[in-house]
Every structure is written in structure tokens, then in C-alpha cells.
C-alpha positions in Angstrom: 21.1 53.7 -0.1 18.4 51.3 -1.3 16.3 48.9 0.8 18.0 45.6 1.4 15.6 42.7 1.3 15.8 38.9 1.3 19.1 37.1 1.1 21.2 40.2 1.1 19.8 41.2 4.5 20.9 37.9 6.0 24.3 37.9 4.3 25.7 41.4 4.7 29.2 40.5 3.6 27.9 39.2 0.2 29.0 35.5 0.3 27.8 32.3 1.7 29.8 29.3 3.0 28.5 25.8 3.1 29.6 22.2 2.5 29.2 20.4 -0.8 27.1 17.7 0.9 24.7 20.3 2.3 24.3 22.0 -1.1 23.8 18.7 -2.9 21.3 17.6 -0.3 19.4 20.8 -0.6 19.3 20.6 -4.4 18.3 16.9 -4.4 15.5 17.2 -1.8 13.9 20.2 -3.6 13.9 18.6 -7.1 12.3 15.2 -6.7 10.5 13.9 -9.7 8.1 11.0 -8.9 7.4 8.2 -11.4 3.8 7.7 -12.4 3.3 4.3 -10.8 0.0 3.3 -9.1 -1.0 -0.3 -8.6 -4.3 -0.3 -6.6 -6.6 1.9 -4.5 -3.7 3.8 -2.9 -3.0 5.3 -6.3 -6.3 7.3 -6.0 -4.9 9.0 -2.9 -1.6 9.6 -4.6 -3.4 11.3 -7.4 -5.4 13.4 -5.0 -2.1 14.6 -3.3 -1.0 15.9 -6.7 -4.3 17.7 -7.3 -5.3 21.2 -6.4 -6.5 20.7 -2.9 -3.2 19.2 -1.6 -0.9 20.5 -4.3 2.5 18.7 -4.3 3.7 21.5 -6.5 4.6 23.4 -3.3 7.4 20.8 -2.9 8.6 20.9 -6.5 6.8 17.7 -7.5 4.0 18.8 -9.7 5.1 16.7 -12.6 4.7 12.9 -12.3 7.1 11.5 -14.9 5.8 8.8 -17.3 9.4 7.7 -18.1 11.4 6.1 -15.3 14.6 7.6 -16.8 13.3 11.0 -15.9 12.2 10.1 -12.3 14.2 9.7 -9.1 11.3 8.8 -6.7 9.1 5.8 -6.9 5.9 5.8 -4.9 4.7 2.2 -4.9 1.0 2.8 -4.3 -0.9 -0.4 -3.7 -0.4 -4.1 -3.7 2.3 -5.8 -5.8 1.4 -9.1 -7.4 4.0 -11.7 -8.1 3.3 -11.1 -11.8 4.0 -7.4 -11.4 7.1 -7.8 -9.3 9.6 -8.1 -12.2 8.1 -5.0 -13.8 8.5 -3.0 -10.6 12.1 -4.1 -10.4 12.7 -3.2 -14.1 11.2 0.3 -13.6 13.3 0.8 -10.5 16.5 -0.2 -12.3 15.7 2.2 -15.1 15.3 5.2 -12.8 18.1 7.8 -12.6 20.5 7.5 -9.6 20.3 8.6 -6.9 16.8 7.2 -6.4 14.4 6.8 -3.5 11.3 4.7 -2.8 8.1 5.2 -0.7 6.0 2.1 0.0 2.5 3.7 0.2 -0.1 1.7 2.0 -0.3 -1.5 4.0 -0.3 -3.7 0.9 3.0 -2.2 -0.5 4.6 -2.2 3.0 3.7 -5.7 4.1 1.2 -7.4 1.8 -1.8 -5.9 3.8 -4.7 -8.2 4.2 -3.6 -10.3 1.1 -1.6 -13.0 2.8 -1.5 -15.4 -0.1 0.7 -16.7 -2.9 -0.3 -14.1 -5.4 0.8 -10.9 -3.6 4.3 -9.9 -2.6 4.5 -9.5 1.2 6.1 -6.1 1.1 7.8 -4.4 -1.8 11.0 -4.4 0.1 11.5 -8.0 -1.1 12.0 -6.5 -4.6 13.5 -3.0 -4.2 15.0 -1.0 -1.3 12.5 1.2 0.5 13.3 4.5 2.1 10.0 5.4 3.7 7.1 3.1 4.7 3.7 4.8 4.7 1.0 2.9 6.6 -2.7 3.0 6.1 -5.4 1.4 4.0 -5.4 3.7 2.0 -3.3 6.4 3.5 -4.7 10.0 3.2 -3.0 12.5 0.9 -1.8 14.4 4.0 0.0 11.3 5.1 1.8 11.0 1.8 2.8 14.7 2.0 4.2 14.0 5.5 6.1 11.0 4.2 7.6 13.1 1.4 8.7 15.8 3.9 10.4 13.1 6.0 12.1 11.8 2.8 13.2 15.4 2.1 14.8 15.5 5.5 16.5 12.2 5.0 17.8 13.3 1.5 19.1 16.6 2.9 21.2 14.7 5.5 22.6 12.1 3.1 26.4 11.8 2.8 28.3 11.8 -0.5 31.2 9.8 -1.9 33.2 7.6 0.4 31.1 8.6 3.4 28.0 7.3 1.6 29.7 4.1 0.6 30.7 3.5 4.3 27.2 4.0 5.5 25.8 1.7 2.8 28.2 -1.0 3.9 27.2 -0.6 7.6 23.5 -0.8 6.8 24.0 -3.9 4.6 26.1 -5.6 7.4 23.4 -4.8 9.9 20.7 -6.2 7.6 22.7 -9.5 7.2 23.2 -9.8 10.9 19.5 -9.2 11.7 17.2 -12.0 12.8 15.0 -13.2 9.9 11.4 -12.2 10.1 10.2 -15.8 10.1 12.1 -16.4 13.4 10.5 -13.4 15.2 7.8 -14.2 17.7 5.0 -11.8 18.5 4.8 -8.0 18.0 7.3 -6.9 20.7 10.4 -9.0 20.0 
């Protein structure tokens, strides 16, 4: 009798039972392809995360796609000007579904220190955002942590009618929420 190593040792009966949602979540989270999309200084940190020292290849993301049709993750790295906003939306619309977004840096998340007419005050005014990554600029380690949190979120996503129900609930909660211009102070 030979030595049993790896998966066979954990599954002595020879088969594995799981749900389709868990299997799809596992496949999706381990095959993210980010779009090449850097707008400002945060893009330098995003490029550093893909380089040898930090190595996003460990998470199956070594290839940043130049075509949005081949990408399913948009990392908006840096400030978005009002002139660039339609381009960001067009690239997001061209991406393959399902798709996810990370707003990298204070500028992408909330406009940062640029509180003026030329800069969009948060990329979530243009496209839906899954993970907000603070910092000016955030370090590559922080980007990798945000990607791991996104992996966890993707792994737990529902499929089919369950997903549609959750989307409707989130939209209803967003419509019922108090507008940001009515909020007073930091702790309301």
C-alpha cells in the first residue's frame, strides 16, 4: 500500500460534498483579474503590490489586464476628476460580470484633500464600491489586506435568486438612508 498524501488523506472515502454556492465562491475568489487602472499617486503603491517584494501572484492576480473585457476587479487607485468620471464608468460597464471594485486611497474613497469642483468626492458616486481602502497613499500591504477581505466577501456571496434578494435589500436600505449632506459631525 502506497503513502496517501494531500487531499486523499483528508477524504478517505474518495468523494467530496459541497454546495454550488461554496464552489462558485471558491473559484471566483481565487481567480480575480484586476484591470490596469491607476489615476494618481496610489497607482505607484498598486504597482508595488504586484512587484516581487509583495507579489500578488500568491493570490492568483499576477496579470493586470489591459482590456476591461478580461478583468473582473477594478482597483480605482487615486483621485477621479470630473473629466475622467465618464471614462471610469465606461470601463466599469465593459468589465465582465460578476465584477468588484476597490476604492484605493482617500481620494478615491472620499475626494481626499481635494474638496473642489474638479474632483469627484468619492468614486461611489460613479460606480458601486465593494471595499474602501483608506490612506494617502495606502501601503501595498494594506492593498493586499483589502484584497483578502474582498476574497472573503466573494467566497460568501449568494447565487441566483438569493443574490437578487440581497441586492434588493441593500438597495432599499440605501434609499432609506439619510443623505450625507444631512449628517452632522463624525458620530451621527
